[in-house]
mmCIF entry with sequence, helices, sheets and N, C-alpha, C, O atoms, coordinates in Angstrom:
data_MODEL
# 
_entry.id   MODEL 
# 
_entity.id                         1 
_entity.type                       polymer 
_entity.pdbx_number_of_molecules   1 
# 
_entity_poly.entity_id                      1 
_entity_poly.type                           'polypeptide(L)' 
_entity_poly.nstd_linkage                   no 
_entity_poly.nstd_monomer                   no 
_entity_poly.pdbx_seq_one_letter_code       MKFEENLKKLERIAEEMENSDTPLDKMLELYSEGIELSKKCQDFLNVTQKKITEISES 
_entity_poly.pdbx_seq_one_letter_code_can   MKFEENLKKLERIAEEMENSDTPLDKMLELYSEGIELSKKCQDFLNVTQKKITEISES 
_entity_poly.pdbx_strand_id                 A 
# 
loop_
_entity_poly_seq.entity_id 
_entity_poly_seq.num 
_entity_poly_seq.mon_id 
_entity_poly_seq.hetero 
1 1  MET n 
1 2  LYS n 
1 3  PHE n 
1 4  GLU n 
1 5  GLU n 
1 6  ASN n 
1 7  LEU n 
1 8  LYS n 
1 9  LYS n 
1 10 LEU n 
1 11 GLU n 
1 12 ARG n 
1 13 ILE n 
1 14 ALA n 
1 15 GLU n 
1 16 GLU n 
1 17 MET n 
1 18 GLU n 
1 19 ASN n 
1 20 SER n 
1 21 ASP n 
1 22 THR n 
1 23 PRO n 
1 24 LEU n 
1 25 ASP n 
1 26 LYS n 
1 27 MET n 
1 28 LEU n 
1 29 GLU n 
1 30 LEU n 
1 31 TYR n 
1 32 SER n 
1 33 GLU n 
1 34 GLY n 
1 35 ILE n 
1 36 GLU n 
1 37 LEU n 
1 38 SER n 
1 39 LYS n 
1 40 LYS n 
1 41 CYS n 
1 42 GLN n 
1 43 ASP n 
1 44 PHE n 
1 45 LEU n 
1 46 ASN n 
1 47 VAL n 
1 48 THR n 
1 49 GLN n 
1 50 LYS n 
1 51 LYS n 
1 52 ILE n 
1 53 THR n 
1 54 GLU n 
1 55 ILE n 
1 56 SER n 
1 57 GLU n 
1 58 SER n 
# 
_struct_asym.id          A 
_struct_asym.entity_id   1 
# 
loop_
_struct_conf.conf_type_id 
_struct_conf.id 
_struct_conf.pdbx_PDB_helix_id 
_struct_conf.beg_label_comp_id 
_struct_conf.beg_label_asym_id 
_struct_conf.beg_label_seq_id 
_struct_conf.pdbx_beg_PDB_ins_code 
_struct_conf.end_label_comp_id 
_struct_conf.end_label_asym_id 
_struct_conf.end_label_seq_id 
_struct_conf.pdbx_end_PDB_ins_code 
_struct_conf.beg_auth_comp_id 
_struct_conf.beg_auth_asym_id 
_struct_conf.beg_auth_seq_id 
_struct_conf.end_auth_comp_id 
_struct_conf.end_auth_asym_id 
_struct_conf.end_auth_seq_id 
_struct_conf.pdbx_PDB_helix_class 
_struct_conf.details 
_struct_conf.pdbx_PDB_helix_length 
HELX_P HELX_P1 AA1 PHE A 3  ? GLU A 18 ? PHE A 3  GLU A 18 1 ? 16 
HELX_P HELX_P2 AA2 LEU A 24 ? GLU A 57 ? LEU A 24 GLU A 57 1 ? 34 
# 
_struct_conf_type.id          HELX_P 
_struct_conf_type.criteria    ? 
_struct_conf_type.reference   ? 
# 
loop_
_atom_site.group_PDB 
_atom_site.id 
_atom_site.type_symbol 
_atom_site.label_atom_id 
_atom_site.label_alt_id 
_atom_site.label_comp_id 
_atom_site.label_asym_id 
_atom_site.label_entity_id 
_atom_site.label_seq_id 
_atom_site.pdbx_PDB_ins_code 
_atom_site.Cartn_x 
_atom_site.Cartn_y 
_atom_site.Cartn_z 
_atom_site.occupancy 
_atom_site.B_iso_or_equiv 
_atom_site.pdbx_formal_charge 
_atom_site.auth_seq_id 
_atom_site.auth_comp_id 
_atom_site.auth_asym_id 
_atom_site.auth_atom_id 
_atom_site.pdbx_PDB_model_num 
ATOM 1   N N  . MET A 1 1  ? 90.403  91.467  108.295 1.00 0.00 ? 1  MET A N  1 
ATOM 2   C CA . MET A 1 1  ? 90.460  92.684  109.056 1.00 0.00 ? 1  MET A CA 1 
ATOM 3   C C  . MET A 1 1  ? 90.374  93.882  108.110 1.00 0.00 ? 1  MET A C  1 
ATOM 4   O O  . MET A 1 1  ? 90.880  93.834  106.989 1.00 0.00 ? 1  MET A O  1 
ATOM 5   N N  . LYS A 1 2  ? 89.746  94.927  108.559 1.00 0.00 ? 2  LYS A N  1 
ATOM 6   C CA . LYS A 1 2  ? 89.611  96.130  107.749 1.00 0.00 ? 2  LYS A CA 1 
ATOM 7   C C  . LYS A 1 2  ? 90.903  96.934  107.750 1.00 0.00 ? 2  LYS A C  1 
ATOM 8   O O  . LYS A 1 2  ? 91.745  96.783  108.635 1.00 0.00 ? 2  LYS A O  1 
ATOM 9   N N  . PHE A 1 3  ? 91.044  97.793  106.737 1.00 0.00 ? 3  PHE A N  1 
ATOM 10  C CA . PHE A 1 3  ? 92.230  98.637  106.603 1.00 0.00 ? 3  PHE A CA 1 
ATOM 11  C C  . PHE A 1 3  ? 92.485  99.445  107.877 1.00 0.00 ? 3  PHE A C  1 
ATOM 12  O O  . PHE A 1 3  ? 93.611  99.491  108.374 1.00 0.00 ? 3  PHE A O  1 
ATOM 13  N N  . GLU A 1 4  ? 91.443  100.076 108.396 1.00 0.00 ? 4  GLU A N  1 
ATOM 14  C CA . GLU A 1 4  ? 91.596  100.917 109.580 1.00 0.00 ? 4  GLU A CA 1 
ATOM 15  C C  . GLU A 1 4  ? 92.076  100.106 110.778 1.00 0.00 ? 4  GLU A C  1 
ATOM 16  O O  . GLU A 1 4  ? 92.909  100.576 111.552 1.00 0.00 ? 4  GLU A O  1 
ATOM 17  N N  . GLU A 1 5  ? 91.557  98.893  110.933 1.00 0.00 ? 5  GLU A N  1 
ATOM 18  C CA . GLU A 1 5  ? 91.976  98.030  112.034 1.00 0.00 ? 5  GLU A CA 1 
ATOM 19  C C  . GLU A 1 5  ? 93.446  97.637  111.880 1.00 0.00 ? 5  GLU A C  1 
ATOM 20  O O  . GLU A 1 5  ? 94.202  97.645  112.852 1.00 0.00 ? 5  GLU A O  1 
ATOM 21  N N  . ASN A 1 6  ? 93.843  97.297  110.661 1.00 0.00 ? 6  ASN A N  1 
ATOM 22  C CA . ASN A 1 6  ? 95.235  96.942  110.403 1.00 0.00 ? 6  ASN A CA 1 
ATOM 23  C C  . ASN A 1 6  ? 96.154  98.122  110.698 1.00 0.00 ? 6  ASN A C  1 
ATOM 24  O O  . ASN A 1 6  ? 97.221  97.950  111.288 1.00 0.00 ? 6  ASN A O  1 
ATOM 25  N N  . LEU A 1 7  ? 95.746  99.303  110.294 1.00 0.00 ? 7  LEU A N  1 
ATOM 26  C CA . LEU A 1 7  ? 96.564  100.495 110.507 1.00 0.00 ? 7  LEU A CA 1 
ATOM 27  C C  . LEU A 1 7  ? 96.713  100.797 112.001 1.00 0.00 ? 7  LEU A C  1 
ATOM 28  O O  . LEU A 1 7  ? 97.807  101.136 112.454 1.00 0.00 ? 7  LEU A O  1 
ATOM 29  N N  . LYS A 1 8  ? 95.636  100.679 112.761 1.00 0.00 ? 8  LYS A N  1 
ATOM 30  C CA . LYS A 1 8  ? 95.703  100.913 114.210 1.00 0.00 ? 8  LYS A CA 1 
ATOM 31  C C  . LYS A 1 8  ? 96.608  99.886  114.889 1.00 0.00 ? 8  LYS A C  1 
ATOM 32  O O  . LYS A 1 8  ? 97.380  100.225 115.786 1.00 0.00 ? 8  LYS A O  1 
ATOM 33  N N  . LYS A 1 9  ? 96.507  98.636  114.457 1.00 0.00 ? 9  LYS A N  1 
ATOM 34  C CA . LYS A 1 9  ? 97.357  97.604  115.032 1.00 0.00 ? 9  LYS A CA 1 
ATOM 35  C C  . LYS A 1 9  ? 98.820  97.881  114.694 1.00 0.00 ? 9  LYS A C  1 
ATOM 36  O O  . LYS A 1 9  ? 99.702  97.684  115.529 1.00 0.00 ? 9  LYS A O  1 
ATOM 37  N N  . LEU A 1 10 ? 99.072  98.332  113.485 1.00 0.00 ? 10 LEU A N  1 
ATOM 38  C CA . LEU A 1 10 ? 100.425 98.683  113.068 1.00 0.00 ? 10 LEU A CA 1 
ATOM 39  C C  . LEU A 1 10 ? 100.969 99.834  113.920 1.00 0.00 ? 10 LEU A C  1 
ATOM 40  O O  . LEU A 1 10 ? 102.140 99.831  114.298 1.00 0.00 ? 10 LEU A O  1 
ATOM 41  N N  . GLU A 1 11 ? 100.126 100.803 114.216 1.00 0.00 ? 11 GLU A N  1 
ATOM 42  C CA . GLU A 1 11 ? 100.533 101.918 115.072 1.00 0.00 ? 11 GLU A CA 1 
ATOM 43  C C  . GLU A 1 11 ? 100.861 101.440 116.486 1.00 0.00 ? 11 GLU A C  1 
ATOM 44  O O  . GLU A 1 11 ? 101.831 101.902 117.087 1.00 0.00 ? 11 GLU A O  1 
ATOM 45  N N  . ARG A 1 12 ? 100.058 100.517 117.019 1.00 0.00 ? 12 ARG A N  1 
ATOM 46  C CA . ARG A 1 12 ? 100.334 99.971  118.356 1.00 0.00 ? 12 ARG A CA 1 
ATOM 47  C C  . ARG A 1 12 ? 101.652 99.201  118.371 1.00 0.00 ? 12 ARG A C  1 
ATOM 48  O O  . ARG A 1 12 ? 102.415 99.278  119.335 1.00 0.00 ? 12 ARG A O  1 
ATOM 49  N N  . ILE A 1 13 ? 101.912 98.461  117.302 1.00 0.00 ? 13 ILE A N  1 
ATOM 50  C CA . ILE A 1 13 ? 103.172 97.726  117.199 1.00 0.00 ? 13 ILE A CA 1 
ATOM 51  C C  . ILE A 1 13 ? 104.345 98.695  117.202 1.00 0.00 ? 13 ILE A C  1 
ATOM 52  O O  . ILE A 1 13 ? 105.337 98.469  117.896 1.00 0.00 ? 13 ILE A O  1 
ATOM 53  N N  . ALA A 1 14 ? 104.239 99.772  116.431 1.00 0.00 ? 14 ALA A N  1 
ATOM 54  C CA . ALA A 1 14 ? 105.317 100.767 116.373 1.00 0.00 ? 14 ALA A CA 1 
ATOM 55  C C  . ALA A 1 14 ? 105.557 101.376 117.749 1.00 0.00 ? 14 ALA A C  1 
ATOM 56  O O  . ALA A 1 14 ? 106.705 101.556 118.155 1.00 0.00 ? 14 ALA A O  1 
ATOM 57  N N  . GLU A 1 15 ? 104.495 101.692 118.461 1.00 0.00 ? 15 GLU A N  1 
ATOM 58  C CA . GLU A 1 15 ? 104.634 102.253 119.805 1.00 0.00 ? 15 GLU A CA 1 
ATOM 59  C C  . GLU A 1 15 ? 105.321 101.268 120.744 1.00 0.00 ? 15 GLU A C  1 
ATOM 60  O O  . GLU A 1 15 ? 106.191 101.653 121.525 1.00 0.00 ? 15 GLU A O  1 
ATOM 61  N N  . GLU A 1 16 ? 104.931 99.999  120.667 1.00 0.00 ? 16 GLU A N  1 
ATOM 62  C CA . GLU A 1 16 ? 105.532 98.997  121.534 1.00 0.00 ? 16 GLU A CA 1 
ATOM 63  C C  . GLU A 1 16 ? 107.010 98.796  121.195 1.00 0.00 ? 16 GLU A C  1 
ATOM 64  O O  . GLU A 1 16 ? 107.834 98.597  122.087 1.00 0.00 ? 16 GLU A O  1 
ATOM 65  N N  . MET A 1 17 ? 107.339 98.848  119.914 1.00 0.00 ? 17 MET A N  1 
ATOM 66  C CA . MET A 1 17 ? 108.737 98.677  119.506 1.00 0.00 ? 17 MET A CA 1 
ATOM 67  C C  . MET A 1 17 ? 109.594 99.865  119.952 1.00 0.00 ? 17 MET A C  1 
ATOM 68  O O  . MET A 1 17 ? 110.794 99.710  120.173 1.00 0.00 ? 17 MET A O  1 
ATOM 69  N N  . GLU A 1 18 ? 108.995 101.037 120.084 1.00 0.00 ? 18 GLU A N  1 
ATOM 70  C CA . GLU A 1 18 ? 109.729 102.213 120.547 1.00 0.00 ? 18 GLU A CA 1 
ATOM 71  C C  . GLU A 1 18 ? 110.047 102.123 122.032 1.00 0.00 ? 18 GLU A C  1 
ATOM 72  O O  . GLU A 1 18 ? 110.925 102.833 122.524 1.00 0.00 ? 18 GLU A O  1 
ATOM 73  N N  . ASN A 1 19 ? 109.348 101.262 122.742 1.00 0.00 ? 19 ASN A N  1 
ATOM 74  C CA . ASN A 1 19 ? 109.579 101.071 124.170 1.00 0.00 ? 19 ASN A CA 1 
ATOM 75  C C  . ASN A 1 19 ? 110.901 100.327 124.360 1.00 0.00 ? 19 ASN A C  1 
ATOM 76  O O  . ASN A 1 19 ? 111.052 99.191  123.911 1.00 0.00 ? 19 ASN A O  1 
ATOM 77  N N  . SER A 1 20 ? 111.835 100.963 125.013 1.00 0.00 ? 20 SER A N  1 
ATOM 78  C CA . SER A 1 20 ? 113.169 100.367 125.168 1.00 0.00 ? 20 SER A CA 1 
ATOM 79  C C  . SER A 1 20 ? 113.168 99.146  126.078 1.00 0.00 ? 20 SER A C  1 
ATOM 80  O O  . SER A 1 20 ? 114.161 98.421  126.130 1.00 0.00 ? 20 SER A O  1 
ATOM 81  N N  . ASP A 1 21 ? 112.076 98.905  126.795 1.00 0.00 ? 21 ASP A N  1 
ATOM 82  C CA . ASP A 1 21 ? 112.002 97.753  127.692 1.00 0.00 ? 21 ASP A CA 1 
ATOM 83  C C  . ASP A 1 21 ? 111.569 96.476  126.980 1.00 0.00 ? 21 ASP A C  1 
ATOM 84  O O  . ASP A 1 21 ? 111.584 95.405  127.586 1.00 0.00 ? 21 ASP A O  1 
ATOM 85  N N  . THR A 1 22 ? 111.189 96.567  125.721 1.00 0.00 ? 22 THR A N  1 
ATOM 86  C CA . THR A 1 22 ? 110.714 95.398  124.985 1.00 0.00 ? 22 THR A CA 1 
ATOM 87  C C  . THR A 1 22 ? 111.893 94.477  124.679 1.00 0.00 ? 22 THR A C  1 
ATOM 88  O O  . THR A 1 22 ? 112.881 94.913  124.087 1.00 0.00 ? 22 THR A O  1 
ATOM 89  N N  . PRO A 1 23 ? 111.796 93.201  125.079 1.00 0.00 ? 23 PRO A N  1 
ATOM 90  C CA . PRO A 1 23 ? 112.894 92.252  124.809 1.00 0.00 ? 23 PRO A CA 1 
ATOM 91  C C  . PRO A 1 23 ? 113.094 92.033  123.308 1.00 0.00 ? 23 PRO A C  1 
ATOM 92  O O  . PRO A 1 23 ? 112.167 92.192  122.513 1.00 0.00 ? 23 PRO A O  1 
ATOM 93  N N  . LEU A 1 24 ? 114.311 91.668  122.944 1.00 0.00 ? 24 LEU A N  1 
ATOM 94  C CA . LEU A 1 24 ? 114.671 91.502  121.539 1.00 0.00 ? 24 LEU A CA 1 
ATOM 95  C C  . LEU A 1 24 ? 113.800 90.468  120.836 1.00 0.00 ? 24 LEU A C  1 
ATOM 96  O O  . LEU A 1 24 ? 113.372 90.698  119.705 1.00 0.00 ? 24 LEU A O  1 
ATOM 97  N N  . ASP A 1 25 ? 113.527 89.333  121.479 1.00 0.00 ? 25 ASP A N  1 
ATOM 98  C CA . ASP A 1 25 ? 112.706 88.306  120.827 1.00 0.00 ? 25 ASP A CA 1 
ATOM 99  C C  . ASP A 1 25 ? 111.296 88.823  120.542 1.00 0.00 ? 25 ASP A C  1 
ATOM 100 O O  . ASP A 1 25 ? 110.705 88.491  119.515 1.00 0.00 ? 25 ASP A O  1 
ATOM 101 N N  . LYS A 1 26 ? 110.763 89.633  121.453 1.00 0.00 ? 26 LYS A N  1 
ATOM 102 C CA . LYS A 1 26 ? 109.442 90.237  121.239 1.00 0.00 ? 26 LYS A CA 1 
ATOM 103 C C  . LYS A 1 26 ? 109.515 91.273  120.119 1.00 0.00 ? 26 LYS A C  1 
ATOM 104 O O  . LYS A 1 26 ? 108.583 91.403  119.327 1.00 0.00 ? 26 LYS A O  1 
ATOM 105 N N  . MET A 1 27 ? 110.631 92.012  120.056 1.00 0.00 ? 27 MET A N  1 
ATOM 106 C CA . MET A 1 27 ? 110.812 92.999  118.986 1.00 0.00 ? 27 MET A CA 1 
ATOM 107 C C  . MET A 1 27 ? 110.801 92.323  117.625 1.00 0.00 ? 27 MET A C  1 
ATOM 108 O O  . MET A 1 27 ? 110.180 92.829  116.690 1.00 0.00 ? 27 MET A O  1 
ATOM 109 N N  . LEU A 1 28 ? 111.474 91.193  117.501 1.00 0.00 ? 28 LEU A N  1 
ATOM 110 C CA . LEU A 1 28 ? 111.497 90.468  116.231 1.00 0.00 ? 28 LEU A CA 1 
ATOM 111 C C  . LEU A 1 28 ? 110.102 89.988  115.850 1.00 0.00 ? 28 LEU A C  1 
ATOM 112 O O  . LEU A 1 28 ? 109.712 90.048  114.684 1.00 0.00 ? 28 LEU A O  1 
ATOM 113 N N  . GLU A 1 29 ? 109.362 89.515  116.834 1.00 0.00 ? 29 GLU A N  1 
ATOM 114 C CA . GLU A 1 29 ? 107.984 89.065  116.593 1.00 0.00 ? 29 GLU A CA 1 
ATOM 115 C C  . GLU A 1 29 ? 107.120 90.240  116.134 1.00 0.00 ? 29 GLU A C  1 
ATOM 116 O O  . GLU A 1 29 ? 106.356 90.119  115.176 1.00 0.00 ? 29 GLU A O  1 
ATOM 117 N N  . LEU A 1 30 ? 107.243 91.358  116.812 1.00 0.00 ? 30 LEU A N  1 
ATOM 118 C CA . LEU A 1 30 ? 106.477 92.552  116.449 1.00 0.00 ? 30 LEU A CA 1 
ATOM 119 C C  . LEU A 1 30 ? 106.860 93.057  115.064 1.00 0.00 ? 30 LEU A C  1 
ATOM 120 O O  . LEU A 1 30 ? 105.998 93.462  114.284 1.00 0.00 ? 30 LEU A O  1 
ATOM 121 N N  . TYR A 1 31 ? 108.154 93.031  114.764 1.00 0.00 ? 31 TYR A N  1 
ATOM 122 C CA . TYR A 1 31 ? 108.630 93.476  113.453 1.00 0.00 ? 31 TYR A CA 1 
ATOM 123 C C  . TYR A 1 31 ? 108.011 92.627  112.345 1.00 0.00 ? 31 TYR A C  1 
ATOM 124 O O  . TYR A 1 31 ? 107.522 93.151  111.345 1.00 0.00 ? 31 TYR A O  1 
ATOM 125 N N  . SER A 1 32 ? 108.039 91.319  112.537 1.00 0.00 ? 32 SER A N  1 
ATOM 126 C CA . SER A 1 32 ? 107.467 90.403  111.543 1.00 0.00 ? 32 SER A CA 1 
ATOM 127 C C  . SER A 1 32 ? 105.974 90.674  111.343 1.00 0.00 ? 32 SER A C  1 
ATOM 128 O O  . SER A 1 32 ? 105.492 90.738  110.212 1.00 0.00 ? 32 SER A O  1 
ATOM 129 N N  . GLU A 1 33 ? 105.259 90.829  112.441 1.00 0.00 ? 33 GLU A N  1 
ATOM 130 C CA . GLU A 1 33 ? 103.824 91.114  112.358 1.00 0.00 ? 33 GLU A CA 1 
ATOM 131 C C  . GLU A 1 33 ? 103.584 92.466  111.683 1.00 0.00 ? 33 GLU A C  1 
ATOM 132 O O  . GLU A 1 33 ? 102.653 92.616  110.892 1.00 0.00 ? 33 GLU A O  1 
ATOM 133 N N  . GLY A 1 34 ? 104.426 93.442  112.002 1.00 0.00 ? 34 GLY A N  1 
ATOM 134 C CA . GLY A 1 34 ? 104.295 94.763  111.408 1.00 0.00 ? 34 GLY A CA 1 
ATOM 135 C C  . GLY A 1 34 ? 104.508 94.743  109.903 1.00 0.00 ? 34 GLY A C  1 
ATOM 136 O O  . GLY A 1 34 ? 103.803 95.430  109.165 1.00 0.00 ? 34 GLY A O  1 
ATOM 137 N N  . ILE A 1 35 ? 105.477 93.959  109.446 1.00 0.00 ? 35 ILE A N  1 
ATOM 138 C CA . ILE A 1 35 ? 105.733 93.838  108.008 1.00 0.00 ? 35 ILE A CA 1 
ATOM 139 C C  . ILE A 1 35 ? 104.511 93.254  107.303 1.00 0.00 ? 35 ILE A C  1 
ATOM 140 O O  . ILE A 1 35 ? 104.107 93.744  106.248 1.00 0.00 ? 35 ILE A O  1 
ATOM 141 N N  . GLU A 1 36 ? 103.925 92.210  107.882 1.00 0.00 ? 36 GLU A N  1 
ATOM 142 C CA . GLU A 1 36 ? 102.736 91.597  107.275 1.00 0.00 ? 36 GLU A CA 1 
ATOM 143 C C  . GLU A 1 36 ? 101.566 92.576  107.225 1.00 0.00 ? 36 GLU A C  1 
ATOM 144 O O  . GLU A 1 36 ? 100.866 92.658  106.215 1.00 0.00 ? 36 GLU A O  1 
ATOM 145 N N  . LEU A 1 37 ? 101.354 93.308  108.299 1.00 0.00 ? 37 LEU A N  1 
ATOM 146 C CA . LEU A 1 37 ? 100.274 94.301  108.316 1.00 0.00 ? 37 LEU A CA 1 
ATOM 147 C C  . LEU A 1 37 ? 100.539 95.416  107.311 1.00 0.00 ? 37 LEU A C  1 
ATOM 148 O O  . LEU A 1 37 ? 99.621  95.889  106.642 1.00 0.00 ? 37 LEU A O  1 
ATOM 149 N N  . SER A 1 38 ? 101.781 95.826  107.211 1.00 0.00 ? 38 SER A N  1 
ATOM 150 C CA . SER A 1 38 ? 102.151 96.856  106.247 1.00 0.00 ? 38 SER A CA 1 
ATOM 151 C C  . SER A 1 38 ? 101.855 96.401  104.820 1.00 0.00 ? 38 SER A C  1 
ATOM 152 O O  . SER A 1 38 ? 101.346 97.179  104.013 1.00 0.00 ? 38 SER A O  1 
ATOM 153 N N  . LYS A 1 39 ? 102.167 95.157  104.510 1.00 0.00 ? 39 LYS A N  1 
ATOM 154 C CA . LYS A 1 39 ? 101.880 94.612  103.179 1.00 0.00 ? 39 LYS A CA 1 
ATOM 155 C C  . LYS A 1 39 ? 100.383 94.588  102.908 1.00 0.00 ? 39 LYS A C  1 
ATOM 156 O O  . LYS A 1 39 ? 99.940  94.924  101.809 1.00 0.00 ? 39 LYS A O  1 
ATOM 157 N N  . LYS A 1 40 ? 99.606  94.191  103.907 1.00 0.00 ? 40 LYS A N  1 
ATOM 158 C CA . LYS A 1 40 ? 98.150  94.153  103.736 1.00 0.00 ? 40 LYS A CA 1 
ATOM 159 C C  . LYS A 1 40 ? 97.599  95.559  103.483 1.00 0.00 ? 40 LYS A C  1 
ATOM 160 O O  . LYS A 1 40 ? 96.745  95.749  102.617 1.00 0.00 ? 40 LYS A O  1 
ATOM 161 N N  . CYS A 1 41 ? 98.083  96.527  104.230 1.00 0.00 ? 41 CYS A N  1 
ATOM 162 C CA . CYS A 1 41 ? 97.637  97.911  104.040 1.00 0.00 ? 41 CYS A CA 1 
ATOM 163 C C  . CYS A 1 41 ? 98.014  98.413  102.650 1.00 0.00 ? 41 CYS A C  1 
ATOM 164 O O  . CYS A 1 41 ? 97.205  99.047  101.973 1.00 0.00 ? 41 CYS A O  1 
ATOM 165 N N  . GLN A 1 42 ? 99.233  98.129  102.232 1.00 0.00 ? 42 GLN A N  1 
ATOM 166 C CA . GLN A 1 42 ? 99.690  98.573  100.911 1.00 0.00 ? 42 GLN A CA 1 
ATOM 167 C C  . GLN A 1 42 ? 98.881  97.912  99.804  1.00 0.00 ? 42 GLN A C  1 
ATOM 168 O O  . GLN A 1 42 ? 98.513  98.569  98.830  1.00 0.00 ? 42 GLN A O  1 
ATOM 169 N N  . ASP A 1 43 ? 98.600  96.620  99.941  1.00 0.00 ? 43 ASP A N  1 
ATOM 170 C CA . ASP A 1 43 ? 97.771  95.922  98.950  1.00 0.00 ? 43 ASP A CA 1 
ATOM 171 C C  . ASP A 1 43 ? 96.393  96.562  98.839  1.00 0.00 ? 43 ASP A C  1 
ATOM 172 O O  . ASP A 1 43 ? 95.881  96.766  97.738  1.00 0.00 ? 43 ASP A O  1 
ATOM 173 N N  . PHE A 1 44 ? 95.793  96.880  99.995  1.00 0.00 ? 44 PHE A N  1 
ATOM 174 C CA . PHE A 1 44 ? 94.488  97.515  100.007 1.00 0.00 ? 44 PHE A CA 1 
ATOM 175 C C  . PHE A 1 44 ? 94.542  98.868  99.282  1.00 0.00 ? 44 PHE A C  1 
ATOM 176 O O  . PHE A 1 44 ? 93.667  99.184  98.476  1.00 0.00 ? 44 PHE A O  1 
ATOM 177 N N  . LEU A 1 45 ? 95.572  99.653  99.577  1.00 0.00 ? 45 LEU A N  1 
ATOM 178 C CA . LEU A 1 45 ? 95.708  100.964 98.944  1.00 0.00 ? 45 LEU A CA 1 
ATOM 179 C C  . LEU A 1 45 ? 95.919  100.837 97.438  1.00 0.00 ? 45 LEU A C  1 
ATOM 180 O O  . LEU A 1 45 ? 95.389  101.639 96.668  1.00 0.00 ? 45 LEU A O  1 
ATOM 181 N N  . ASN A 1 46 ? 96.684  99.843  97.015  1.00 0.00 ? 46 ASN A N  1 
ATOM 182 C CA . ASN A 1 46 ? 96.907  99.631  95.581  1.00 0.00 ? 46 ASN A CA 1 
ATOM 183 C C  . ASN A 1 46 ? 95.600  99.283  94.867  1.00 0.00 ? 46 ASN A C  1 
ATOM 184 O O  . ASN A 1 46 ? 95.323  99.806  93.788  1.00 0.00 ? 46 ASN A O  1 
ATOM 185 N N  . VAL A 1 47 ? 94.805  98.408  95.461  1.00 0.00 ? 47 VAL A N  1 
ATOM 186 C CA . VAL A 1 47 ? 93.520  98.024  94.865  1.00 0.00 ? 47 VAL A CA 1 
ATOM 187 C C  . VAL A 1 47 ? 92.585  99.228  94.818  1.00 0.00 ? 47 VAL A C  1 
ATOM 188 O O  . VAL A 1 47 ? 91.897  99.451  93.822  1.00 0.00 ? 47 VAL A O  1 
ATOM 189 N N  . THR A 1 48 ? 92.568  99.989  95.885  1.00 0.00 ? 48 THR A N  1 
ATOM 190 C CA . THR A 1 48 ? 91.707  101.175 95.941  1.00 0.00 ? 48 THR A CA 1 
ATOM 191 C C  . THR A 1 48 ? 92.126  102.200 94.894  1.00 0.00 ? 48 THR A C  1 
ATOM 192 O O  . THR A 1 48 ? 91.279  102.787 94.221  1.00 0.00 ? 48 THR A O  1 
ATOM 193 N N  . GLN A 1 49 ? 93.417  102.413 94.757  1.00 0.00 ? 49 GLN A N  1 
ATOM 194 C CA . GLN A 1 49 ? 93.914  103.355 93.750  1.00 0.00 ? 49 GLN A CA 1 
ATOM 195 C C  . GLN A 1 49 ? 93.525  102.898 92.350  1.00 0.00 ? 49 GLN A C  1 
ATOM 196 O O  . GLN A 1 49 ? 93.131  103.717 91.519  1.00 0.00 ? 49 GLN A O  1 
ATOM 197 N N  . LYS A 1 50 ? 93.629  101.615 92.082  1.00 0.00 ? 50 LYS A N  1 
ATOM 198 C CA . LYS A 1 50 ? 93.255  101.078 90.776  1.00 0.00 ? 50 LYS A CA 1 
ATOM 199 C C  . LYS A 1 50 ? 91.768  101.320 90.501  1.00 0.00 ? 50 LYS A C  1 
ATOM 200 O O  . LYS A 1 50 ? 91.394  101.713 89.396  1.00 0.00 ? 50 LYS A O  1 
ATOM 201 N N  . LYS A 1 51 ? 90.927  101.085 91.505  1.00 0.00 ? 51 LYS A N  1 
ATOM 202 C CA . LYS A 1 51 ? 89.488  101.301 91.342  1.00 0.00 ? 51 LYS A CA 1 
ATOM 203 C C  . LYS A 1 51 ? 89.186  102.772 91.058  1.00 0.00 ? 51 LYS A C  1 
ATOM 204 O O  . LYS A 1 51 ? 88.362  103.089 90.201  1.00 0.00 ? 51 LYS A O  1 
ATOM 205 N N  . ILE A 1 52 ? 89.852  103.657 91.776  1.00 0.00 ? 52 ILE A N  1 
ATOM 206 C CA . ILE A 1 52 ? 89.634  105.099 91.578  1.00 0.00 ? 52 ILE A CA 1 
ATOM 207 C C  . ILE A 1 52 ? 90.064  105.517 90.177  1.00 0.00 ? 52 ILE A C  1 
ATOM 208 O O  . ILE A 1 52 ? 89.382  106.305 89.522  1.00 0.00 ? 52 ILE A O  1 
ATOM 209 N N  . THR A 1 53 ? 91.181  104.995 89.727  1.00 0.00 ? 53 THR A N  1 
ATOM 210 C CA . THR A 1 53 ? 91.654  105.301 88.365  1.00 0.00 ? 53 THR A CA 1 
ATOM 211 C C  . THR A 1 53 ? 90.660  104.809 87.335  1.00 0.00 ? 53 THR A C  1 
ATOM 212 O O  . THR A 1 53 ? 90.357  105.523 86.379  1.00 0.00 ? 53 THR A O  1 
ATOM 213 N N  . GLU A 1 54 ? 90.142  103.590 87.511  1.00 0.00 ? 54 GLU A N  1 
ATOM 214 C CA . GLU A 1 54 ? 89.162  103.054 86.575  1.00 0.00 ? 54 GLU A CA 1 
ATOM 215 C C  . GLU A 1 54 ? 87.893  103.899 86.536  1.00 0.00 ? 54 GLU A C  1 
ATOM 216 O O  . GLU A 1 54 ? 87.334  104.146 85.467  1.00 0.00 ? 54 GLU A O  1 
ATOM 217 N N  . ILE A 1 55 ? 87.450  104.333 87.690  1.00 0.00 ? 55 ILE A N  1 
ATOM 218 C CA . ILE A 1 55 ? 86.231  105.162 87.756  1.00 0.00 ? 55 ILE A CA 1 
ATOM 219 C C  . ILE A 1 55 ? 86.488  106.512 87.086  1.00 0.00 ? 55 ILE A C  1 
ATOM 220 O O  . ILE A 1 55 ? 85.638  107.013 86.349  1.00 0.00 ? 55 ILE A O  1 
ATOM 221 N N  . SER A 1 56 ? 87.633  107.086 87.336  1.00 0.00 ? 56 SER A N  1 
ATOM 222 C CA . SER A 1 56 ? 87.981  108.401 86.774  1.00 0.00 ? 56 SER A CA 1 
ATOM 223 C C  . SER A 1 56 ? 88.085  108.367 85.262  1.00 0.00 ? 56 SER A C  1 
ATOM 224 O O  . SER A 1 56 ? 87.757  109.346 84.591  1.00 0.00 ? 56 SER A O  1 
ATOM 225 N N  . GLU A 1 57 ? 88.541  107.241 84.721  1.00 0.00 ? 57 GLU A N  1 
ATOM 226 C CA . GLU A 1 57 ? 88.758  107.128 83.281  1.00 0.00 ? 57 GLU A CA 1 
ATOM 227 C C  . GLU A 1 57 ? 87.500  106.723 82.507  1.00 0.00 ? 57 GLU A C  1 
ATOM 228 O O  . GLU A 1 57 ? 87.491  106.753 81.277  1.00 0.00 ? 57 GLU A O  1 
ATOM 229 N N  . SER A 1 58 ? 86.456  106.350 83.218  1.00 0.00 ? 58 SER A N  1 
ATOM 230 C CA . SER A 1 58 ? 85.246  105.927 82.502  1.00 0.00 ? 58 SER A CA 1 
ATOM 231 C C  . SER A 1 58 ? 84.266  107.058 82.288  1.00 0.00 ? 58 SER A C  1 
ATOM 232 O O  . SER A 1 58 ? 83.204  106.852 81.701  1.00 0.00 ? 58 SER A O  1 
# 
């Protein structure tokens, strides 16, 4: 999945978790999925930052 897709899915998860009608078991599932998506986004940003630094220094 692309960074933008992961970020949009993460935003949808956050919105759903803000809904007070969401059952606790679903909240835990969403939280777990959100953590994984957050890690993927952060990894992508770290790799991108490294590439930009390498380009800037050459």
